[in-house]
Backbone bond lengths (Angstrom), bond angles and torsions (degrees), N, CA, C in turn:
res aa  C-N    CA-C-N  psi(-1)  N-CA   C-N-CA  omega(-1)  CA-C   N-CA-C  phi
1 X - - - 1.516 - - 1.604 109.13 -
2 X 1.416 113.52 151.19 1.401 114.25 176.70 1.474 114.97 -69.74
3 X 1.316 115.24 171.56 1.535 119.25 -176.34 1.537 109.58 -68.91
4 X 1.238 119.64 -21.17 1.453 120.54 -175.76 1.565 113.36 -98.57
5 X 1.295 112.72 18.06 1.504 117.21 174.26 1.667 112.61 -116.30
6 X 1.324 106.32 139.40 1.533 110.44 -175.56 1.660 101.25 -126.19
7 X 1.298 110.36 151.94 1.474 118.03 177.19 1.543 107.86 -97.30
8 X 1.405 112.29 128.91 1.398 115.97 -178.22 1.689 107.83 -137.19
9 X 1.324 107.80 168.36 1.447 114.53 163.93 1.599 106.73 -133.06
10 X 1.334 108.93 149.54 1.436 114.69 -177.36 1.519 109.93 -98.20
11 X 1.379 114.75 128.34 1.383 122.44 -174.06 1.649 113.86 -118.56
12 X 1.297 114.24 135.75 1.432 114.68 173.70 1.416 117.31 -124.87
13 X 1.327 114.78 137.32 1.495 116.73 -171.57 1.499 115.53 -95.26
14 X 1.331 114.95 -23.46 1.461 120.95 -178.03 1.530 106.75 -132.52
15 X 1.284 114.64 155.04 1.469 121.80 178.03 1.623 105.49 -61.01
16 X 1.320 118.43 121.70 1.477 124.27 175.83 1.509 106.53 71.92
17 X 1.398 121.32 17.71 1.403 120.97 172.68 1.492 113.73 -81.57
18 X 1.329 112.39 175.86 1.439 118.65 176.85 1.512 114.18 -64.23
19 X 1.275 119.08 147.38 1.420 129.02 176.02 1.498 115.77 -89.30
20 X 1.310 123.09 120.63 1.405 121.01 -174.42 1.614 105.53 -116.22
21 X 1.324 112.08 142.42 1.552 116.06 176.33 1.508 110.38 -87.92
22 X 1.409 111.57 140.83 1.450 121.09 177.11 1.479 107.11 -130.68
23 X 1.285 120.58 160.11 1.556 129.73 173.46 1.541 101.77 -87.56
24 X 1.405 115.48 115.44 1.411 121.23 179.39 1.600 112.25 -62.29
25 X 1.321 118.78 -16.52 1.350 124.31 179.67 1.520 106.74 63.77
26 X 1.348 114.55 -146.87 1.449 117.66 176.42 1.469 117.60 -84.84
27 X 1.330 121.28 6.83 1.431 128.93 -175.44 1.579 112.62 -70.44
28 X 1.152 128.13 140.65 1.314 139.07 166.82 1.618 108.68 -76.96
29 X 1.351 123.97 83.58 1.379 119.02 -170.10 1.465 108.24 -111.96
30 X 1.431 116.17 140.31 1.444 121.77 176.81 1.546 109.81 -119.55
31 X 1.357 111.84 167.03 1.403 117.13 179.14 1.619 109.58 -57.93
32 X 1.285 108.11 143.52 1.600 118.95 178.69 1.589 110.64 71.99
33 X 1.303 121.81 -0.81 1.401 118.58 169.76 1.551 109.83 -61.09
34 X 1.427 113.40 147.85 1.304 122.10 173.48 1.658 112.51 -93.74
35 X 1.175 115.46 128.98 1.498 122.69 -177.14 1.371 119.91 -128.76
36 X 1.375 120.60 145.83 1.423 129.98 164.78 1.439 116.68 -83.66
37 X 1.234 124.79 122.06 1.394 123.62 -177.09 1.452 114.65 -133.30
38 X 1.316 122.99 157.22 1.443 124.39 178.46 1.503 112.19 -96.43
39 X 1.371 111.02 129.31 1.560 114.09 -175.13 1.537 104.32 -126.87
40 X 1.329 113.92 -177.26 1.496 117.57 176.09 1.562 107.69 -72.03
41 X 1.278 116.46 -12.42 1.507 115.62 178.24 1.530 110.01 -100.56
42 X 1.235 119.05 7.40 1.414 119.24 177.64 1.585 107.88 107.03
43 X 1.327 120.36 -167.82 1.442 120.50 177.35 1.498 111.95 -67.85
44 X 1.446 112.85 138.82 1.485 119.96 -176.35 1.484 108.54 -135.01
45 X 1.307 118.99 155.37 1.449 126.39 -175.04 1.671 103.17 -107.76
46 X 1.191 115.73 123.11 1.419 119.88 -176.66 1.577 116.29 -141.81
47 X 1.275 115.67 167.63 1.567 116.98 -175.27 1.639 101.93 -115.63
48 X 1.385 114.24 135.81 1.391 120.61 172.35 1.603 115.01 -69.73
49 X 1.276 119.34 111.29 1.458 123.08 179.18 1.480 117.41 -103.99
50 X 1.442 110.88 -12.85 1.425 114.85 170.32 1.510 109.20 -131.03
51 X 1.308 113.92 119.86 1.477 118.10 -175.83 1.477 113.25 -64.99
52 X 1.306 118.25 157.30 1.522 124.91 -179.15 1.598 108.86 -41.92
53 X 1.249 113.61 122.07 1.440 119.98 169.69 1.498 114.09 -148.19
54 X 1.294 118.25 172.75 1.481 130.94 -176.93 1.483 107.53 -95.94
55 X 1.403 124.09 126.57 1.410 121.18 179.34 1.565 99.69 -135.73
56 X 1.381 106.33 162.39 1.610 109.84 176.79 1.514 108.65 -72.63
57 X 1.368 105.14 144.37 1.567 113.31 -178.59 1.561 115.34 -55.49
58 X 1.316 113.19 -25.35 1.505 113.44 -175.20 1.539 107.69 -80.10
59 X 1.245 119.66 -12.26 1.509 126.72 178.45 1.486 114.97 -79.40
60 X 1.402 110.70 -7.67 1.561 115.07 -172.53 1.516 106.40 -113.26
61 X 1.304 119.88 128.97 1.406 126.85 -179.35 1.602 107.38 -78.50
62 X 1.283 119.31 115.58 1.471 121.42 -170.65 1.603 103.94 -79.94
63 X 1.418 117.15 155.71 1.433 123.58 -13.11 1.458 117.16 -76.59
64 X 1.369 115.57 144.12 1.427 116.82 178.86 1.574 108.82 -86.99
65 X 1.362 109.25 113.25 1.507 113.01 -178.85 1.432 111.52 -86.92
66 X 1.379 114.40 167.43 1.465 122.90 -165.42 1.585 103.40 -104.69
67 X 1.407 112.09 151.58 1.461 120.76 167.86 1.667 101.92 -66.08
68 X 1.401 111.15 129.70 1.552 114.41 177.36 1.524 109.66 -73.92
69 X 1.424 115.56 -43.09 1.445 120.33 -176.94 1.424 108.67 -173.51
70 X 1.355 112.87 163.18 1.533 117.50 169.14 1.482 108.52 -67.67
71 X 1.237 125.00 149.69 1.472 129.69 -179.23 1.488 109.69 -79.64
72 X 1.262 113.23 152.13 1.504 123.96 -176.08 1.573 108.49 -111.93
73 X 1.336 110.47 176.06 1.511 114.63 -178.24 1.667 104.18 -75.53
74 X 1.317 116.62 -23.88 1.408 119.60 -179.48 1.647 106.62 -72.31
75 X 1.324 113.61 -38.08 1.514 116.48 171.24 1.413 115.43 -61.66
76 X 1.258 121.34 -39.78 1.409 127.07 -179.63 1.464 109.28 -68.82
77 X 1.260 118.04 -37.33 1.562 118.61 174.90 1.453 117.44 -71.14
78 X 1.381 111.16 -31.20 1.480 116.22 170.87 1.582 114.58 -64.08
79 X 1.324 114.58 -42.59 1.425 119.41 173.89 1.572 109.80 -58.06
80 X 1.298 118.59 -49.83 1.432 122.51 175.20 1.575 114.92 -49.35
81 X 1.350 110.12 -43.87 1.465 115.62 -178.01 1.483 109.21 -72.02
82 X 1.407 120.14 -36.63 1.362 119.25 174.64 1.429 114.79 -60.28
83 X 1.351 120.03 -34.17 1.423 125.65 -179.36 1.624 107.03 -62.52
84 X 1.280 117.38 -41.33 1.412 122.39 -178.38 1.501 110.63 -68.00
85 X 1.327 117.86 -39.92 1.431 122.15 177.31 1.536 112.97 -67.13
86 X 1.385 118.47 -27.80 1.416 126.13 178.44 1.499 106.84 -62.24
87 X 1.485 115.38 -48.57 1.399 112.85 -178.69 1.516 119.71 -65.07
88 X 1.332 112.07 -30.29 1.543 116.55 168.10 1.448 116.41 -66.39
89 X 1.392 115.03 -43.16 1.431 116.01 177.95 1.514 112.63 -66.19
90 X 1.289 121.44 -32.11 1.459 126.68 176.42 1.511 110.13 -57.99
91 X 1.372 117.43 -46.97 1.479 120.46 -177.99 1.531 107.83 -70.13
92 X 1.323 124.36 -41.07 1.424 125.43 177.48 1.549 107.79 -57.69
93 X 1.253 117.76 -53.28 1.437 123.36 -176.15 1.505 106.45 -56.16
94 X 1.339 122.68 -46.16 1.418 122.84 -173.89 1.485 111.21 -61.57
95 X 1.299 115.85 -37.25 1.512 123.75 -178.44 1.539 109.12 -69.72
96 X 1.320 119.85 -36.74 1.458 126.85 176.97 1.442 112.33 -68.26
97 X 1.440 116.04 -40.20 1.407 120.11 179.58 1.619 109.10 -63.66
98 X 1.276 115.14 -36.28 1.456 121.22 -175.88 1.483 105.98 -75.50
99 X 1.294 120.48 -37.28 1.472 118.56 178.49 1.528 113.58 -69.15
100 X 1.309 115.54 -29.33 1.458 119.57 179.33 1.524 110.48 -85.88
101 X 1.318 115.47 -12.07 1.486 122.85 -174.43 1.552 112.52 54.83
102 X 1.353 118.35 55.86 1.288 123.17 -173.06 1.615 107.78 -100.41
103 X 1.352 113.82 135.56 1.502 122.04 -178.51 1.537 110.74 -74.18
104 X 1.296 116.66 61.60 1.462 121.45 -179.10 1.396 118.07 -141.71
105 X 1.287 122.74 145.91 1.535 127.33 179.60 1.454 110.91 -108.84
106 X 1.316 115.08 119.48 1.495 118.44 178.77 1.427 108.21 -79.22
107 X 1.321 117.39 131.99 1.445 123.90 179.03 1.518 118.22 -107.36
108 X 1.373 114.84 -42.23 1.446 113.90 -177.30 1.546 107.42 -157.18
109 X 1.293 119.18 160.07 1.482 121.43 172.75 1.496 104.92 -130.25
110 X 1.298 112.43 144.77 1.619 120.57 179.60 1.496 108.52 -140.96
111 X 1.371 107.85 126.87 1.629 114.42 168.83 1.494 103.97 -92.76
112 X 1.349 111.05 145.91 1.416 117.43 169.23 1.536 105.12 -71.53
113 X 1.398 117.28 163.32 1.443 120.24 -178.56 1.568 112.89 -62.35
114 X 1.261 115.11 -38.01 1.496 118.21 -176.58 1.684 109.53 -91.35
115 X 1.274 113.57 10.58 1.535 118.96 176.86 1.420 109.98 55.28
116 X 1.291 122.31 31.38 1.484 125.26 174.87 1.495 112.46 -88.25
117 X 1.342 118.20 -10.21 1.488 116.63 177.52 1.545 102.58 -160.05
118 X 1.372 112.77 148.35 1.427 124.40 169.14 1.506 110.03 -116.37
119 X 1.331 112.65 126.41 1.512 116.66 179.13 1.550 109.81 -110.62
120 X 1.394 114.58 129.67 1.450 123.72 177.47 1.466 106.81 -107.26
121 X 1.468 117.56 120.28 1.406 122.97 174.44 1.529 107.42 -94.95
122 X 1.348 115.05 139.21 1.362 124.49 -177.00 1.588 112.51 -147.51
123 X 1.329 113.23 154.64 1.547 116.12 171.22 1.546 107.20 -113.92
124 X 1.281 113.85 154.78 1.454 113.16 170.80 1.606 103.07 -162.73
125 X 1.318 112.73 160.98 1.446 122.01 -176.80 1.566 114.29 -62.29
126 X 1.373 111.83 -43.48 1.466 121.29 179.70 1.405 109.79 -138.00
127 X 1.415 114.16 -157.23 1.498 121.60 174.78 1.535 110.65 -66.40
128 X 1.203 118.95 148.57 1.532 131.22 176.30 1.386 111.43 -129.94
129 X 1.402 113.47 125.16 1.498 120.74 170.74 1.514 109.29 -83.86
130 X 1.471 111.03 98.93 1.479 114.03 -176.15 1.464 106.00 -113.04
131 X 1.348 122.97 35.83 1.422 123.74 177.36 1.508 114.12 -66.01
132 X 1.206 113.50 -40.98 1.532 118.88 -174.67 1.593 104.71 -74.53
133 X 1.328 116.69 -37.77 1.504 117.61 174.24 1.428 114.00 -58.36
134 X 1.367 119.43 -43.61 1.463 123.07 -179.61 1.466 109.02 -62.80
135 X 1.405 120.90 -42.08 1.464 121.73 179.21 1.391 108.52 -62.03
136 X 1.338 124.30 -41.01 1.463 126.13 -179.26 1.529 109.38 -65.03
137 X 1.252 120.58 -43.27 1.299 121.99 -174.03 1.642 109.85 -73.43
138 X 1.324 116.96 -37.95 1.438 118.10 174.05 1.396 115.11 -61.01
139 X 1.342 118.74 -41.36 1.429 122.20 172.56 1.475 117.35 -57.95
140 X 1.388 113.41 -35.30 1.511 117.55 -178.60 1.578 109.67 -77.21
141 X 1.315 114.07 -48.00 1.502 119.07 -174.03 1.615 114.01 -89.78
142 X 1.178 114.61 -16.30 1.544 120.72 -176.58 1.487 110.22 40.91
143 X 1.310 111.25 54.35 1.480 118.85 162.17 1.529 112.45 -153.96
144 X 1.293 122.25 174.54 1.348 124.66 -179.30 1.584 113.52 -58.64
145 X 1.324 116.82 135.48 1.467 121.97 -176.56 1.542 108.21 -121.69
146 X 1.278 114.27 131.25 1.415 121.81 172.06 1.484 115.23 -122.54
147 X 1.337 117.20 128.81 1.529 120.87 179.49 1.566 104.01 -105.37
148 X 1.370 115.95 118.52 1.454 114.73 -178.90 1.516 109.72 -115.12
149 X 1.331 122.78 122.63 1.408 124.45 175.03 1.522 109.22 -86.35
150 X 1.358 112.71 127.74 1.499 118.10 -178.05 1.463 107.11 -120.90
151 X 1.444 115.29 169.94 1.520 120.54 -175.09 1.470 109.47 -101.17
152 X 1.315 116.76 169.09 1.365 124.01 -174.61 1.615 113.09 -52.86
153 X 1.263 117.48 -37.48 1.519 118.29 177.97 1.497 113.85 -64.42
154 X 1.338 113.14 -42.66 1.531 116.83 174.71 1.534 115.34 -65.63
155 X 1.361 116.61 -26.96 1.384 127.30 175.71 1.495 104.72 -66.55
156 X 1.278 118.78 -56.24 1.519 114.56 177.72 1.391 115.43 -63.76
157 X 1.260 129.89 -31.99 1.486 133.25 169.23 1.435 111.39 -54.76
158 X 1.335 121.76 -44.36 1.471 127.04 -177.66 1.518 107.49 -70.64
159 X 1.356 115.63 -53.28 1.412 117.00 -169.06 1.422 114.40 -83.45
160 X 1.269 120.11 -21.19 1.524 124.79 177.44 1.547 111.70 75.49
161 X 1.295 117.75 -165.97 1.494 120.61 -179.01 1.507 107.24 142.27
162 X 1.288 114.03 -169.59 1.520 124.05 -173.65 1.632 104.55 -115.52
163 X 1.278 119.82 139.55 1.405 122.73 175.11 1.453 108.21 -91.85
164 X 1.424 116.64 175.09 1.442 119.81 -179.86 1.580 113.64 -61.69
165 X 1.382 112.09 -19.34 1.481 114.93 -177.89 1.604 113.69 -80.96
166 X 1.455 109.10 -9.12 1.447 117.49 178.42 1.463 117.33 91.30
167 X 1.402 113.49 0.93 1.428 119.90 172.71 1.509 116.22 -98.69
168 X 1.303 120.87 162.09 1.353 126.48 176.36 1.506 108.16 -55.04
169 X 1.348 121.25 138.78 1.458 124.82 179.55 1.603 111.33 -46.62
170 X 1.308 123.72 137.21 1.307 129.49 179.25 1.664 111.53 -61.77
171 X 1.318 108.81 -43.52 1.520 116.54 177.24 1.414 113.92 -61.94
172 X 1.281 121.73 -27.63 1.461 124.52 178.85 1.477 115.63 -92.20
173 X 1.354 117.47 -1.58 1.497 120.39 -173.79 1.528 110.28 -122.07
174 X 1.274 119.15 -45.60 1.473 120.68 -179.03 1.482 118.45 -143.36
175 X 1.242 122.30 -6.57 1.397 125.12 -178.14 1.544 112.48 -79.16
176 X 1.307 122.08 106.50 1.357 124.73 179.33 1.485 116.41 -68.60
177 X 1.330 115.14 -44.68 1.483 128.79 -176.06 1.493 108.75 -127.86
178 X 1.333 109.43 146.31 1.479 115.69 168.80 1.519 112.69 -85.90
179 X 1.379 117.18 132.07 1.486 121.76 -178.80 1.529 106.33 -104.53
180 X 1.376 120.23 149.32 1.250 122.65 174.84 1.572 118.10 -59.00
181 X 1.336 120.88 128.60 1.405 121.99 179.62 1.512 109.32 -122.99
182 X 1.303 117.74 140.57 1.470 124.16 -173.19 1.486 111.04 -124.68
183 X 1.298 117.28 156.40 1.409 121.37 169.61 1.394 117.54 -65.08
184 X 1.292 118.58 -19.43 1.466 122.40 175.30 1.632 109.17 -66.95
185 X 1.223 114.68 -28.56 1.542 117.03 178.35 1.546 112.68 -65.48
186 X 1.423 109.54 -35.42 1.406 115.70 177.60 1.567 111.69 -71.62
187 X 1.327 114.49 -37.38 1.414 114.87 179.60 1.489 114.26 -68.37
188 X 1.290 116.41 -38.09 1.472 123.37 177.97 1.391 110.50 -64.93
189 X 1.225 126.98 -30.90 1.443 132.66 179.64 1.553 111.93 -89.04
190 X 1.354 115.52 5.43 1.483 118.99 -179.88 1.450 112.98 56.01
191 X 1.339 119.19 40.01 1.476 120.68 175.67 1.447 111.62 -91.46
192 X 1.236 114.14 165.40 1.627 118.96 173.34 1.490 106.82 -71.26
193 X 1.287 113.17 135.09 1.462 123.17 -177.47 1.600 111.22 -86.07
194 X 1.318 111.99 7.00 1.643 117.13 -178.86 1.567 101.12 -70.60
195 X 1.404 111.76 120.23 1.540 115.12 -179.16 1.550 114.59 -49.60
196 X 1.343 117.35 -35.70 1.366 121.84 -176.25 1.543 110.90 -65.59
197 X 1.267 116.28 -24.07 1.471 121.76 -176.96 1.469 110.28 -86.63
198 X 1.331 122.26 -33.02 1.508 125.26 -174.40 1.508 112.79 -112.31
199 X 1.235 117.82 11.43 1.547 121.41 179.16 1.459 109.23 -106.54
200 X 1.334 115.54 142.99 1.555 117.09 176.96 1.517 109.10 -85.90
201 X 1.406 118.78 -171.88 1.452 116.93 -177.82 1.535 109.15 -75.67
202 X 1.261 120.98 -5.15 1.611 124.82 174.24 1.484 107.53 -77.03
203 X 1.325 116.08 -18.33 1.540 118.59 -176.97 1.574 108.07 91.47
204 X 1.212 117.04 1.17 1.529 118.42 179.54 1.476 106.11 -103.52
205 X 1.465 115.09 167.07 1.463 117.97 177.62 1.451 111.19 -58.42
206 X 1.357 120.71 138.83 1.434 119.97 177.50 1.461 120.68 -59.59
207 X 1.332 116.89 133.58 1.353 122.16 -179.87 1.591 116.70 -49.64
208 X 1.265 114.79 -38.41 1.506 128.85 -175.25 1.417 109.94 -56.96
209 X 1.474 119.15 -24.85 1.407 118.77 -175.65 1.511 109.79 -64.10
210 X 1.291 115.27 -20.69 1.614 120.22 -178.68 1.480 110.67 -81.20
211 X 1.372 119.38 -17.42 1.417 117.38 -169.90 1.556 114.97 -66.30
212 X 1.357 117.10 -47.51 1.315 119.09 174.88 1.465 123.73 -91.90
213 X 1.461 111.86 1.25 1.326 114.53 -178.47 1.456 124.27 -52.13
214 X 1.281 112.89 -41.53 1.447 118.39 174.81 1.541 120.36 -59.47
215 X 1.301 108.18 -33.52 1.578 118.15 173.00 1.506 106.99 -66.33
216 X 1.345 118.52 -46.58 1.389 118.39 -175.01 1.606 112.64 -67.62
217 X 1.306 112.87 -31.19 1.434 119.00 179.72 1.601 109.05 -70.84
218 X 1.355 114.13 -35.83 1.425 119.19 -176.89 1.582 102.17 -72.43
219 X 1.219 120.57 -52.58 1.505 123.89 176.25 1.473 120.25 -52.96
220 X 1.302 110.69 -33.34 1.512 122.09 -176.64 1.646 111.20 -68.14
221 X 1.314 112.36 -30.17 1.436 118.39 -172.47 1.535 111.68 -59.68
222 X 1.263 115.86 -28.52 1.472 117.84 -175.73 1.563 113.19 -124.58
223 X 1.361 107.76 12.82 1.469 118.25 -178.82 1.518 114.13 -74.13
224 X 1.363 115.49 144.29 1.494 119.76 170.88 1.656 109.14 -85.97
225 X 1.266 112.33 121.16 1.459 118.37 -176.65 1.362 115.02 -82.36
226 X 1.420 119.98 154.08 1.585 120.02 171.85 1.518 106.57 -60.74
227 X 1.312 111.82 144.91 1.496 120.33 -175.45 1.527 115.72 93.77
228 X 1.306 113.84 -19.53 1.505 114.63 178.75 1.605 110.02 -79.70
229 X 1.370 113.65 154.52 1.454 115.88 179.39 1.500 105.67 -102.84
230 X 1.471 109.67 143.04 1.516 115.57 -176.44 1.478 109.83 -136.92
231 X 1.286 110.80 149.81 1.586 111.79 170.76 1.359 113.10 -91.70
232 X 1.322 127.66 125.84 1.444 132.29 -174.38 1.520 110.80 -117.17
233 X 1.270 118.67 169.31 1.446 120.49 -178.41 1.566 110.47 -64.31
234 X 1.317 116.42 -13.23 1.540 119.13 175.20 1.540 114.30 -115.04
235 X 1.440 114.91 26.36 1.422 120.22 173.18 1.447 111.18 106.17
236 X 1.360 113.08 -173.90 1.464 123.47 -175.64 1.557 112.62 -68.71
237 X 1.359 125.36 140.98 1.442 119.16 174.24 1.502 105.24 -158.72
238 X 1.453 110.05 172.43 1.480 116.81 -176.45 1.514 103.96 -110.56
239 X 1.435 117.84 134.58 1.494 122.26 179.69 1.493 103.96 -75.78
240 X 1.410 115.01 130.84 1.372 124.46 -179.95 1.612 114.20 -111.31
241 X 1.371 107.44 -18.68 1.566 116.24 -179.96 1.502 107.41 -154.48
242 X 1.297 115.37 137.60 1.399 118.45 174.71 1.578 110.34 -127.38
243 X 1.297 116.54 122.13 1.493 123.91 178.23 1.514 109.74 -95.72
244 X 1.288 120.91 100.19 1.419 120.03 -174.57 1.496 116.32 -67.01
245 X 1.236 118.39 -44.70 1.530 126.84 -176.75 1.636 104.76 -65.77
246 X 1.221 118.93 -49.07 1.487 122.60 177.56 1.459 116.78 -73.29
247 X 1.354 115.80 -16.83 1.485 125.40 -176.94 1.480 109.27 54.16
248 X 1.347 115.87 55.15 1.377 118.28 174.82 1.551 106.29 -136.97
249 X 1.334 109.16 161.17 1.466 116.01 -177.39 1.612 108.80 -132.57
250 X 1.278 112.86 139.67 1.498 116.35 174.43 1.504 107.60 -100.48
251 X 1.413 117.94 124.17 1.495 118.08 -172.35 1.694 105.51 -125.82
252 X 1.349 110.45 140.94 1.376 121.25 169.91 1.507 111.50 -93.84
253 X 1.303 113.32 110.21 1.442 117.60 -175.48 1.621 113.63 -77.32
254 X 1.199 117.20 172.86 1.563 119.59 -176.29 1.566 110.14 -69.22
255 X 1.272 110.41 -28.22 1.637 111.00 178.42 1.639 107.83 -87.90
256 X 1.248 113.74 19.04 1.517 119.91 174.23 1.577 115.82 74.36
257 X 1.338 114.93 0.17 1.507 120.70 173.96 1.614 110.49 -67.21
258 X 1.294 118.63 135.97 1.447 121.24 174.58 1.651 108.37 -107.64
259 X 1.268 110.14 114.02 1.485 115.85 -178.83 1.443 114.17 -123.99
260 X 1.339 119.15 152.75 1.561 123.66 175.21 1.483 108.12 -97.25
261 X 1.287 120.28 143.03 1.527 124.11 173.87 1.569 109.44 -138.70
262 X 1.286 116.84 158.15 1.392 120.68 168.24 1.448 110.60 -73.54
263 X 1.259 118.13 145.24 1.521 123.91 -177.92 1.481 109.82 -53.62
264 X 1.323 122.66 -41.01 1.515 128.17 172.35 1.432 116.92 -53.57
265 X 1.340 114.18 -21.05 1.524 117.03 -175.74 1.459 116.94 -93.13
266 X 1.304 117.30 -9.48 1.450 128.51 -178.75 1.539 111.36 -108.83
267 X 1.340 109.85 148.70 1.525 112.34 174.78 1.627 107.20 -130.18
268 X 1.259 118.03 136.57 1.392 121.71 174.70 1.465 113.30 -63.34
269 X 1.366 115.81 140.65 1.502 122.06 179.91 1.482 107.54 -142.03
270 X 1.371 114.51 158.91 1.412 119.29 174.96 1.437 108.52 -100.32
271 X 1.346 116.48 113.74 1.378 121.01 -175.03 1.506 116.39 -50.26
272 X 1.283 115.06 -43.25 1.524 121.83 -177.84 1.468 110.99 -60.76
273 X 1.337 117.18 -42.24 1.473 128.04 -179.44 1.504 104.65 -61.56
274 X 1.297 117.58 -52.58 1.442 122.90 -173.10 1.493 109.12 -60.30
275 X 1.508 120.20 -42.49 1.441 118.86 174.50 1.345 116.84 -56.59
276 X 1.313 119.52 -44.37 1.448 128.87 -176.90 1.598 108.09 -58.10
277 X 1.336 112.40 -42.70 1.553 113.98 -176.94 1.482 107.21 -68.65
278 X 1.413 121.51 -41.75 1.475 120.37 178.82 1.430 113.66 -60.35
279 X 1.455 118.52 -32.84 1.625 116.71 -179.72 1.493 106.14 -71.40
280 X 1.363 120.52 -30.79 1.471 119.93 -177.45 1.504 112.25 -72.30
């Protein structure tokens, strides 16, 4: 391999979580193997979701840390025990939030694999002074405590649920990262701009608006837009609707008939030029 290539495996720590690259070192690692890796938070237990492969060095965020070892049954058991501890910690934190009357909503609790830190995820309208809460939690659990405020999209990702399509939320099943979504995407796809129609259960624009956006942008480059004049097999007319995916246009003809044509059947014209030719 060239000097600018490095061998990596892709590891995920949560379902639908981000994928991080690690050096597989000398281990024979296969897809779906469980591994112990070193992260900024300490040792973590993850699943290999990208088999060993060579990537450009510039695609790797330095420093590239190595896989410490393949996970054992004991490691899997520890993860299971941590999950049980998280449930207990969740209830304790809820009680403490209530005691301190803090304006925050607890969403999730996560133990690091080596139990060196407990992370409490919460949402709140603004900033929350949780210093006394942290002191209480640290006294109870006798380990490092981190309270992390998250947004509504992250909340939906953690809690899961069903979208308006009837399927489990994309963010909770396979979307590793949230991509920017804009109202312009809904406009280009001729969707209703009613917020209740294009918003997810998090209250933000639905992530799926992004899925077909590139196709719409490509089709729109040569599309005939509503308001343009075209020559059809039945004469001159004005486009009143354009269906990009079906590649059809609805045209109002000069005799007031409204007909639908394939895009290939019509030709853009300049109405003023056409009128001048008729007069001559």
